[in-house]
Residue frames relative to the residue before (quaternion, step in Angstrom):
aa qw qx qy qz dx dy dz
X 1.0000 0.0000 0.0000 0.0000 0.00 0.00 0.00
X 0.6466 0.5211 -0.3147 0.4597 3.56 1.00 -0.79
X 0.6414 0.5262 -0.3189 0.4583 3.55 1.04 -0.81
X 0.6445 0.5166 -0.3214 0.4631 3.58 1.00 -0.80
X 0.6531 0.5174 -0.3105 0.4576 3.58 0.97 -0.87
X 0.6586 0.5059 -0.3090 0.4635 3.56 0.96 -0.87
X 0.6342 0.5303 -0.3299 0.4558 3.58 1.04 -0.79
X 0.6498 0.5106 -0.3163 0.4659 3.58 0.97 -0.84
X 0.6608 0.5077 -0.3128 0.4558 3.57 0.95 -0.85
X 0.6606 0.4936 -0.3168 0.4687 3.58 1.00 -0.77
X 0.6414 0.5127 -0.3318 0.4644 3.60 1.07 -0.64
X 0.6813 0.4735 -0.2892 0.4775 3.56 1.04 -0.71
X 0.5230 -0.6300 0.4201 0.3911 3.60 1.18 -0.44
X 0.5520 -0.6216 0.4435 0.3351 3.52 -1.12 0.65
X 0.5501 -0.6143 0.4382 0.3578 3.62 -1.06 0.65
X 0.5070 -0.6582 0.4715 0.2958 3.58 -1.08 0.79
X 0.5544 -0.6475 0.4170 0.3156 3.54 -1.02 0.83
X 0.7160 0.4392 -0.2630 0.4747 3.61 1.11 -0.61
X 0.5841 -0.6168 0.3695 0.3766 3.58 1.19 0.36
X 0.7005 -0.4710 0.2748 0.4604 3.60 1.12 0.51
X 0.5753 0.5847 -0.3869 0.4213 3.59 1.20 -0.10
X 0.5105 -0.6389 0.4807 0.3165 3.53 -1.12 0.65
X 0.4947 -0.6594 0.4621 0.3270 3.58 -0.94 0.77
X 0.5212 -0.6415 0.4512 0.3365 3.61 -1.01 0.69
X 0.2283 -0.7811 0.5725 0.1003 3.53 -1.14 0.78
X 0.2299 0.7995 -0.5261 0.1766 3.57 1.09 0.63
X 0.6542 0.5333 -0.3247 0.4269 3.59 1.02 -0.67
X 0.5221 0.6492 -0.4186 0.3615 3.59 1.22 -0.29
X 0.5713 0.5983 -0.3885 0.4058 3.61 1.12 -0.54
X 0.6390 0.5255 -0.3422 0.4455 3.58 1.02 -0.66
X 0.6344 0.5076 -0.3310 0.4800 3.58 1.17 -0.46
X 0.6747 0.4930 -0.2872 0.4682 3.58 1.14 -0.62
X 0.5738 0.6554 -0.3700 0.3229 3.58 1.04 -0.76
X 0.6471 0.5242 -0.3636 0.4174 3.69 0.80 -0.75
X 0.7068 0.4039 -0.2652 0.5167 3.60 1.10 -0.55
X 0.6643 0.5297 -0.3052 0.4301 3.59 1.08 -0.69
X 0.6454 0.5505 -0.3360 0.4092 3.59 0.92 -0.83
X 0.6694 0.4711 -0.3356 0.4662 3.69 0.79 -0.77
X 0.6296 0.5284 -0.3467 0.4518 3.60 1.03 -0.69
X 0.6732 0.4930 -0.2951 0.4655 3.57 0.95 -0.90
X 0.7134 0.4667 -0.2600 0.4535 3.58 0.91 -0.93
X 0.7936 0.3532 -0.1580 0.4696 3.58 0.86 -0.99
X 0.7701 0.3212 -0.1872 0.5184 3.62 1.16 -0.39
X 0.7514 0.3928 -0.2362 0.4747 3.58 0.54 -1.14
X 0.6543 0.5306 -0.3166 0.4361 3.59 0.92 -0.88
X 0.6962 0.4444 -0.2906 0.4831 3.65 0.75 -0.92
X 0.6181 0.5421 -0.3572 0.4433 3.60 1.05 -0.66
X 0.6748 0.4766 -0.2974 0.4786 3.59 0.88 -0.89
X 0.6469 0.5067 -0.3255 0.4677 3.59 1.00 -0.78
X 0.6411 0.5218 -0.3268 0.4581 3.60 1.03 -0.75
X 0.6340 0.5135 -0.3312 0.4740 3.59 1.02 -0.75
X 0.6485 0.5037 -0.3133 0.4770 3.59 0.99 -0.81
X 0.6588 0.5254 -0.3041 0.4444 3.58 0.99 -0.87
X 0.6082 0.5856 -0.3535 0.4029 3.60 1.10 -0.63
X 0.7059 0.4282 -0.2630 0.4992 3.60 1.19 -0.38
X 0.6287 0.4890 -0.3402 0.4999 3.58 1.23 0.46
X 0.4685 -0.6535 0.5143 0.2983 3.55 -1.33 0.14
X 0.1527 0.8349 -0.5147 0.1211 3.58 1.07 0.70
X 0.0511 0.7784 -0.6201 0.0839 3.55 -0.94 1.03
X 0.5076 -0.6325 0.4840 0.3287 3.54 -1.21 0.49
X 0.8142 0.2557 -0.1940 0.4837 3.56 -1.09 0.71
X 0.4814 0.6722 -0.4398 0.3506 3.58 1.21 0.23
X 0.3290 -0.7644 0.5263 0.1746 3.55 -0.83 1.01
X 0.6432 0.5103 -0.3286 0.4667 3.58 1.15 -0.57
X 0.5795 -0.5908 0.4177 0.3751 3.61 -1.12 0.55
X 0.5463 -0.6115 0.4679 0.3297 3.55 -1.16 0.68
X 0.1848 -0.8005 0.5663 0.0659 3.55 -0.91 0.98
X 0.4928 -0.6311 0.5231 0.2921 3.51 -1.28 0.56
X 0.0608 -0.8293 0.5554 -0.0098 3.61 -0.61 1.13
X 0.5085 -0.6726 0.4197 0.3360 3.61 1.21 0.24
X 0.7932 -0.3133 0.2434 0.4619 3.56 -0.98 -0.88
X 0.2856 0.7919 -0.5055 0.1892 3.60 1.17 0.41
X 0.6307 0.5342 -0.3412 0.4477 3.61 0.98 -0.75
X 0.6688 0.4877 -0.3014 0.4733 3.57 0.99 -0.79
X 0.6101 0.5337 -0.3540 0.4665 3.60 1.09 -0.60
X 0.6594 0.4855 -0.3086 0.4839 3.57 0.97 -0.82
X 0.6389 0.5454 -0.3288 0.4315 3.56 1.06 -0.74
X 0.6024 0.5739 -0.3564 0.4251 3.58 1.09 -0.64
X 0.7508 0.3639 -0.1953 0.5156 3.58 1.11 -0.66
X 0.5038 0.6379 -0.4286 0.3943 3.58 1.25 0.21
X 0.2479 -0.8091 0.5168 0.1300 3.58 -0.12 1.28
X 0.6069 0.5644 -0.3610 0.4275 3.60 1.08 -0.62
X 0.6551 0.5026 -0.3223 0.4630 3.57 0.98 -0.79
X 0.6922 0.4654 -0.2962 0.4654 3.59 0.85 -0.87
X 0.5875 0.5331 -0.3716 0.4822 3.58 1.18 -0.44
X 0.6467 0.4873 -0.3182 0.4930 3.58 1.01 -0.76
X 0.6109 0.5374 -0.3493 0.4648 3.58 1.09 -0.63
X 0.6411 0.5063 -0.3211 0.4790 3.59 1.00 -0.78
X 0.6458 0.5069 -0.3177 0.4744 3.58 0.98 -0.84
X 0.6339 0.5372 -0.3282 0.4492 3.57 1.03 -0.76
X 0.6536 0.4954 -0.3147 0.4778 3.59 1.01 -0.76
X 0.6364 0.5153 -0.3247 0.4733 3.58 1.00 -0.82
X 0.6510 0.5114 -0.3080 0.4688 3.56 0.99 -0.87
X 0.6841 0.4982 -0.3007 0.4397 3.60 0.82 -0.98
X 0.6836 0.4560 -0.2872 0.4922 3.59 0.92 -0.87
X 0.6738 0.5210 -0.2954 0.4328 3.57 0.94 -0.92
X 0.6823 0.4370 -0.2831 0.5132 3.59 1.17 -0.49
X 0.6904 0.5188 -0.2980 0.4067 3.59 0.82 -0.99
X 0.6886 0.4987 -0.3060 0.4283 3.61 0.82 -0.92
X 0.7059 0.4105 -0.2984 0.4942 3.67 0.70 -0.88
X 0.5836 0.5868 -0.3625 0.4286 3.55 1.10 -0.66
X 0.6883 0.4697 -0.2819 0.4756 3.56 0.91 -0.89
X 0.6734 0.5060 -0.3117 0.4396 3.60 0.85 -0.92
X 0.6814 0.4693 -0.2906 0.4806 3.59 0.90 -0.89
X 0.6547 0.5071 -0.3179 0.4617 3.58 0.98 -0.80
X 0.6212 0.5346 -0.3428 0.4591 3.60 1.05 -0.70
X 0.6634 0.4940 -0.3066 0.4710 3.58 0.93 -0.86
X 0.6666 0.4930 -0.3028 0.4701 3.57 0.98 -0.84
X 0.6436 0.5152 -0.3272 0.4618 3.60 0.99 -0.76
X 0.6388 0.5105 -0.3288 0.4725 3.60 0.99 -0.76
X 0.6518 0.5083 -0.3154 0.4663 3.57 1.03 -0.76
X 0.7059 0.4590 -0.2691 0.4676 3.58 0.88 -0.92
X 0.6133 0.5481 -0.3533 0.4456 3.58 1.23 -0.28
X 0.5669 0.5917 -0.3853 0.4243 3.57 1.27 -0.18
X 0.5223 -0.6256 0.4827 0.3206 3.54 -1.25 0.45
X 0.1450 0.8101 -0.5421 0.1696 3.55 0.25 1.33
X 0.5607 -0.5721 0.4687 0.3724 3.53 -1.26 0.37
X 0.8329 0.1248 -0.1415 0.5202 3.55 -1.09 0.82
X 0.2022 0.8076 -0.5301 0.1609 3.56 1.06 0.71
X 0.6124 0.5620 -0.3455 0.4357 3.57 1.06 -0.72
X 0.6561 0.5011 -0.3127 0.4697 3.58 1.03 -0.75
X 0.6441 0.5187 -0.3211 0.4615 3.57 1.00 -0.82
X 0.6488 0.5058 -0.3244 0.4669 3.59 1.00 -0.76
X 0.6451 0.5138 -0.3261 0.4621 3.58 1.00 -0.75
X 0.6745 0.4887 -0.2992 0.4655 3.60 0.94 -0.86
X 0.6311 0.5751 -0.3367 0.3971 3.59 1.07 -0.72
X 0.7311 0.4174 -0.2470 0.4799 3.61 1.09 -0.56
X 0.3689 0.7479 -0.4876 0.2586 3.62 1.21 0.15
X 0.6599 0.4964 -0.3461 0.4454 3.67 0.80 -0.79
X 0.6216 0.5506 -0.3396 0.4418 3.58 1.11 -0.64
X 0.6846 0.4951 -0.2817 0.4548 3.57 1.08 -0.69
X 0.6256 0.5490 -0.3361 0.4407 3.59 1.23 -0.27
X 0.4837 -0.6508 0.4916 0.3176 3.63 -0.93 0.79
X 0.6099 -0.5903 0.3861 0.3614 3.55 -1.12 0.68
X 0.6160 0.5436 -0.3551 0.4460 3.60 1.05 -0.67
X 0.6490 0.5024 -0.3132 0.4778 3.58 0.98 -0.83
X 0.6350 0.5219 -0.3270 0.4664 3.59 0.98 -0.81
X 0.6634 0.5103 -0.3094 0.4514 3.58 0.93 -0.86
X 0.6605 0.4930 -0.3112 0.4732 3.58 0.92 -0.86
X 0.6468 0.5272 -0.3235 0.4462 3.59 0.94 -0.86
X 0.7159 0.4386 -0.2653 0.4740 3.58 0.86 -0.89
X 0.5511 0.5618 -0.4070 0.4637 3.60 1.15 -0.32
X 0.6408 0.4957 -0.3204 0.4908 3.59 1.07 -0.69
X 0.6295 0.5263 -0.3397 0.4597 3.59 1.02 -0.72
X 0.7437 0.4039 -0.2116 0.4890 3.58 0.97 -0.90
X 0.3529 0.7576 -0.4932 0.2414 3.61 1.23 0.00
X 0.4380 -0.7416 0.4351 0.2624 3.63 -0.67 1.03
X 0.7208 0.4481 -0.2553 0.4631 3.61 1.09 -0.58
X 0.8363 0.0675 0.0082 0.5441 3.59 0.78 -0.99
X 0.3506 0.7568 -0.4885 0.2565 3.58 1.15 0.48
X 0.6092 -0.5749 0.4035 0.3682 3.55 -1.17 0.61
X 0.6465 0.5396 -0.3316 0.4254 3.59 0.94 -0.81
X 0.7096 0.4451 -0.2692 0.4752 3.59 0.78 -0.97
X 0.6193 0.5309 -0.3483 0.4618 3.59 1.04 -0.69
X 0.6458 0.5087 -0.3200 0.4709 3.59 1.00 -0.77
X 0.6540 0.5067 -0.3171 0.4636 3.59 0.96 -0.82
X 0.6414 0.5087 -0.3274 0.4719 3.59 1.02 -0.74
X 0.6591 0.5103 -0.3156 0.4534 3.60 0.93 -0.83
X 0.7029 0.4411 -0.2621 0.4927 3.58 1.09 -0.67
X 0.4697 -0.7009 0.4240 0.3293 3.58 1.28 -0.04
X 0.4636 0.6931 -0.4263 0.3506 3.57 1.17 0.64
X 0.7754 -0.2895 0.1554 0.5393 3.57 1.15 0.54
X 0.5980 -0.5844 0.4290 0.3417 3.50 -1.36 0.07
X 0.5831 -0.5822 0.3802 0.4200 3.58 1.25 0.11
X 0.1669 -0.7711 0.6067 0.0970 3.55 -1.32 0.10
X 0.5281 -0.5955 0.4969 0.3458 3.52 -1.35 0.21
X 0.2581 -0.8386 0.4621 0.1293 3.53 0.11 1.35
X 0.7446 0.4234 -0.2320 0.4609 3.59 0.89 -0.87
X 0.7022 0.4362 -0.2739 0.4916 3.60 1.22 -0.17
X 0.5614 0.6011 -0.3945 0.4097 3.59 1.22 -0.15
X 0.5226 -0.6644 0.4356 0.3094 3.57 -0.94 0.87
X 0.7382 0.4090 -0.2263 0.4864 3.58 1.07 -0.69
X 0.7400 0.4199 -0.2257 0.4745 3.61 1.17 -0.39
X 0.5182 0.6774 -0.4211 0.3089 3.61 1.14 -0.43
X 0.7137 0.4509 -0.2751 0.4601 3.60 0.72 -1.01
X 0.6549 0.4787 -0.3440 0.4729 3.68 0.85 -0.73
X 0.6411 0.5243 -0.3362 0.4484 3.62 0.99 -0.77
X 0.6653 0.4858 -0.3034 0.4788 3.58 0.99 -0.79
X 0.6153 0.5453 -0.3463 0.4518 3.60 1.05 -0.71
X 0.6123 0.5453 -0.3473 0.4551 3.59 1.02 -0.76
X 0.6616 0.4942 -0.3080 0.4725 3.58 0.94 -0.86
X 0.6457 0.5268 -0.3224 0.4489 3.59 0.97 -0.81
X 0.6405 0.5104 -0.3236 0.4739 3.58 1.01 -0.79
X 0.6701 0.5055 -0.3023 0.4518 3.59 0.89 -0.93
X 0.7028 0.4846 -0.2772 0.4409 3.58 0.90 -0.90
X 0.7745 0.3818 -0.1981 0.4637 3.60 0.97 -0.78
X 0.4873 0.6974 -0.4239 0.3108 3.59 1.22 -0.21
X 0.6292 0.5657 -0.3766 0.3772 3.69 0.84 -0.70
X 0.6765 0.4875 -0.3236 0.4472 3.62 0.83 -0.84
X 0.6272 0.5079 -0.3370 0.4849 3.58 1.09 -0.64
X 0.6279 0.5397 -0.3284 0.4545 3.57 1.03 -0.78
X 0.6572 0.5096 -0.3125 0.4590 3.58 0.91 -0.90
X 0.6651 0.5006 -0.3111 0.4585 3.60 0.91 -0.87
X 0.6858 0.4718 -0.2889 0.4729 3.59 0.89 -0.89
X 0.6302 0.5302 -0.3362 0.4568 3.58 1.04 -0.73
X 0.6284 0.5164 -0.3342 0.4762 3.58 1.05 -0.70
X 0.6477 0.5074 -0.3186 0.4706 3.58 1.02 -0.74
X 0.6430 0.5192 -0.3244 0.4602 3.58 1.02 -0.76
X 0.6839 0.4905 -0.2945 0.4527 3.57 0.95 -0.81
X 0.6494 0.4952 -0.3229 0.4783 3.58 1.22 -0.33
X 0.5267 0.6151 -0.4173 0.4124 3.59 1.28 -0.06
X 0.4676 -0.6927 0.4567 0.3049 3.65 -0.65 0.98
X 0.4353 -0.7147 0.4890 0.2462 3.57 -0.80 1.02
X 0.5740 0.6080 -0.3814 0.3942 3.58 1.14 -0.53
X 0.6133 0.5532 -0.3566 0.4367 3.59 1.09 -0.64
X 0.6428 0.5027 -0.3224 0.4797 3.59 1.02 -0.76
X 0.6521 0.5103 -0.3228 0.4585 3.58 0.95 -0.81
X 0.6561 0.5044 -0.3178 0.4627 3.58 0.96 -0.82
X 0.6582 0.4978 -0.3136 0.4697 3.59 0.98 -0.82
X 0.6422 0.5134 -0.3269 0.4660 3.60 1.02 -0.75
X 0.6347 0.5195 -0.3307 0.4668 3.60 1.02 -0.75
X 0.6741 0.4829 -0.2911 0.4772 3.59 1.07 -0.72
X 0.5975 -0.6134 0.3466 0.3829 3.59 1.26 0.05
X 0.4193 0.7091 -0.4739 0.3112 3.61 1.20 0.26
X 0.4025 -0.7153 0.5227 0.2305 3.56 -0.96 0.88
X 0.7437 -0.4105 0.2792 0.4477 3.55 -1.35 0.03
X 0.6781 0.4886 -0.3058 0.4560 3.61 0.88 -0.89
X 0.6712 0.4904 -0.3110 0.4608 3.57 0.95 -0.85
X 0.6269 0.5203 -0.3437 0.4671 3.61 1.03 -0.68
X 0.6410 0.5092 -0.3316 0.4689 3.57 1.03 -0.75
X 0.7061 0.4850 -0.2739 0.4373 3.58 0.89 -0.93
X 0.7780 0.3627 -0.1826 0.4794 3.59 0.96 -0.79
X 0.7656 0.3276 -0.1829 0.5226 3.60 1.13 -0.53
X 0.7516 0.4221 -0.2410 0.4460 3.57 0.61 -1.16
X 0.7228 0.4715 -0.2798 0.4206 3.58 0.67 -1.04
X 0.6387 0.5064 -0.3679 0.4476 3.70 0.84 -0.67
X 0.6793 0.4662 -0.2974 0.4825 3.60 1.02 -0.72
X 0.7144 0.4600 -0.2480 0.4653 3.57 1.11 -0.70
X 0.5061 0.7088 -0.4037 0.2799 3.59 1.17 -0.47
X 0.6522 0.4983 -0.3615 0.4424 3.69 0.80 -0.72
X 0.6574 0.4904 -0.3130 0.4789 3.59 0.96 -0.82
X 0.6544 0.5272 -0.3157 0.4407 3.58 0.95 -0.88
X 0.6621 0.4965 -0.3112 0.4673 3.59 0.93 -0.84
X 0.6655 0.5116 -0.3126 0.4447 3.58 0.91 -0.88
X 0.7132 0.4468 -0.2773 0.4635 3.59 0.75 -0.99
X 0.6198 0.5351 -0.3507 0.4545 3.61 1.08 -0.60
X 0.6528 0.5017 -0.3152 0.4721 3.59 0.96 -0.83
X 0.6637 0.4919 -0.3071 0.4725 3.58 0.93 -0.85
X 0.6421 0.5212 -0.3274 0.4571 3.59 0.97 -0.81
X 0.6391 0.5237 -0.3359 0.4522 3.59 0.96 -0.80
X 0.6605 0.4945 -0.3106 0.4720 3.58 0.95 -0.86
X 0.6639 0.4998 -0.3086 0.4628 3.60 0.89 -0.92
X 0.6854 0.4874 -0.2943 0.4539 3.58 0.88 -0.89
X 0.6436 0.5166 -0.3330 0.4560 3.58 0.98 -0.76
X 0.7255 0.4049 -0.2325 0.5057 3.59 1.10 -0.67
X 0.3259 0.7730 -0.4963 0.2235 3.60 1.20 0.27
X 0.0335 -0.8019 0.5964 0.0058 3.53 -1.12 0.71
X 0.7442 0.4634 -0.2692 0.3987 3.57 0.46 -1.24
X 0.6751 0.5179 -0.3153 0.4203 3.58 0.82 -0.97
X 0.7083 0.4406 -0.2641 0.4842 3.59 0.81 -0.98
X 0.6202 0.5515 -0.3467 0.4371 3.57 1.05 -0.70
X 0.6720 0.4797 -0.2989 0.4785 3.59 0.95 -0.83
X 0.6918 0.4993 -0.2882 0.4348 3.58 0.94 -0.85
X 0.8569 0.0448 0.0402 0.5119 3.60 0.65 -1.07
X 0.2936 -0.7640 0.5113 0.2619 3.63 1.21 -0.41
X 0.7211 -0.4386 0.2429 0.4781 3.58 1.14 0.60
X 0.6128 0.5627 -0.3515 0.4293 3.60 1.21 -0.25
X 0.6424 -0.0451 -0.7186 -0.2627 1.46 -2.51 0.01
X 0.8440 0.1347 -0.1174 0.5057 3.55 -1.01 0.82
X 0.6567 -0.5314 0.3120 0.4348 3.58 1.12 0.59
X 0.3902 0.7497 -0.4679 0.2584 3.60 1.22 0.23
X 0.7630 0.2582 -0.1756 0.5660 3.62 1.17 -0.38
X 0.3815 0.7232 -0.4920 0.2990 3.59 1.15 0.50
X 0.1808 -0.7955 0.5749 0.0636 3.54 -0.22 1.32
X 0.6789 -0.4993 0.3255 0.4288 3.64 -1.14 0.37
X 0.6384 0.5205 -0.3399 0.4538 3.59 1.00 -0.73
X 0.6424 0.5052 -0.3200 0.4792 3.59 1.04 -0.73
X 0.6331 0.5321 -0.3290 0.4559 3.57 1.01 -0.81
X 0.6712 0.4801 -0.2986 0.4794 3.59 0.89 -0.90
X 0.6261 0.5389 -0.3363 0.4523 3.59 1.01 -0.75
X 0.6677 0.4932 -0.3051 0.4667 3.59 0.92 -0.86
X 0.6501 0.5155 -0.3252 0.4538 3.58 0.94 -0.82
X 0.7087 0.4657 -0.2659 0.4585 3.57 0.97 -0.83
X 0.8444 0.2509 -0.0890 0.4648 3.58 0.62 -1.12
X 0.6681 0.4287 -0.3263 0.5131 3.60 1.22 -0.08
X 0.7896 0.2658 -0.1344 0.5365 3.57 0.95 -0.87
X 0.4605 -0.7397 0.4109 0.2683 3.61 1.23 -0.05
X 0.4818 0.6589 -0.4461 0.3672 3.60 1.20 0.35
X 0.1169 -0.8510 0.5097 0.0481 3.55 0.37 1.26
X 0.6659 0.5070 -0.3098 0.4511 3.60 0.90 -0.85
X 0.6688 0.4921 -0.2946 0.4729 3.57 0.96 -0.89
X 0.6516 0.5012 -0.3129 0.4757 3.61 0.99 -0.80
X 0.6305 0.5235 -0.3377 0.4630 3.59 1.04 -0.70
X 0.6143 0.5325 -0.3467 0.4678 3.60 1.08 -0.66
X 0.6170 0.5266 -0.3405 0.4754 3.60 1.05 -0.72
X 0.6545 0.5148 -0.3133 0.4565 3.55 0.94 -0.87
X 0.6339 0.5306 -0.3322 0.4542 3.59 1.01 -0.77
X 0.6409 0.5163 -0.3250 0.4659 3.58 0.99 -0.82
X 0.6699 0.4914 -0.3076 0.4638 3.60 0.92 -0.86
X 0.6356 0.5133 -0.3313 0.4720 3.59 1.01 -0.76
X 0.6474 0.5199 -0.3224 0.4546 3.60 0.99 -0.83
X 0.6624 0.5011 -0.3139 0.4601 3.60 0.91 -0.86
X 0.6667 0.4898 -0.3032 0.4729 3.58 0.90 -0.90
X 0.6386 0.5283 -0.3294 0.4522 3.60 1.01 -0.78
X 0.6448 0.5099 -0.3225 0.4692 3.59 0.99 -0.80
X 0.6599 0.5018 -0.3089 0.4661 3.59 0.91 -0.89
X 0.6629 0.4985 -0.3039 0.4687 3.56 0.98 -0.84
X 0.6373 0.5209 -0.3293 0.4627 3.59 1.03 -0.77
X 0.6410 0.5135 -0.3237 0.4698 3.59 0.99 -0.81
X 0.6418 0.5212 -0.3227 0.4608 3.57 1.01 -0.79
X 0.6763 0.4916 -0.2970 0.4613 3.59 0.91 -0.91
X 0.6315 0.5161 -0.3373 0.4703 3.59 1.01 -0.76
X 0.6533 0.5091 -0.3153 0.4632 3.57 0.98 -0.82
X 0.6450 0.5131 -0.3227 0.4654 3.57 1.00 -0.77
X 0.6584 0.5095 -0.3105 0.4589 3.57 0.97 -0.86
X 0.6555 0.4931 -0.3116 0.4797 3.57 0.98 -0.81
X 0.6385 0.5232 -0.3249 0.4615 3.55 1.02 -0.77
X 0.6492 0.5083 -0.3173 0.4685 3.56 1.06 -0.75
X 0.6491 0.5141 -0.3246 0.4573 3.56 1.04 -0.74
X 0.6491 0.5172 -0.3173 0.4587 3.54 1.05 -0.82
X 0.6493 0.5199 -0.3242 0.4506 3.55 1.05 -0.79
């Protein structure tokens, strides 16, 4: 009888030392604080202060106290055609960089996923632009686009395709030239993300599809893309947000010129705040951009959740 009782007790498991109660996790907050404090101080705090500043008439060099003006800055912003033009340019820039960035990165990731010689070297070279600071990238490409001694114009002259042009100062070429730089600079991180997704795709599925007679395109459409789609959607959404909020790269290349043709919303807000001293008005611009990005991100998350439910 004792043996049977002991067997039942061992099958049920030994009694918990705390009497069945869950151990307290109050000490876990101390593990979270080192990561939470910088976020609160450097991100959440400035964001809340910027929202508060958007409802004031704060200006640089003002001797009178800052006053609360409600939504007056937002009313003025609704009629500011220059800001909405910069917003349109920002959307063109974000789409123009994100789409080619994804397509080129997808092709490069598919290539690097093949069993090629010196594949390790090709992967290392592919992430070099990602390791370079945006300021360095901007300075380097300014030298490439230099109208007198730039590599691009020298190559065009050698090929007999003209005497070259000032790419970053032309009204019709400035934005496309900057988009090319944005695609080149951001493609490596997209490539790395897509390559990781490709490597997580079971190789047995490709072998089974090949045995069934499926060609390369059909294998990509039925095997590779369904497995890669979650990664592709995530990195594309993040790239769009990052590109829309770009500042340093475009600032180094053109400073928003010529004639405002490359003045992104972040550049416009920067000029209003630090060139003209309109801190409250610039903060209102920032609030509008945060609201737009938040809506886009919410739509993306809702779509992902619905897609997960359908799956």
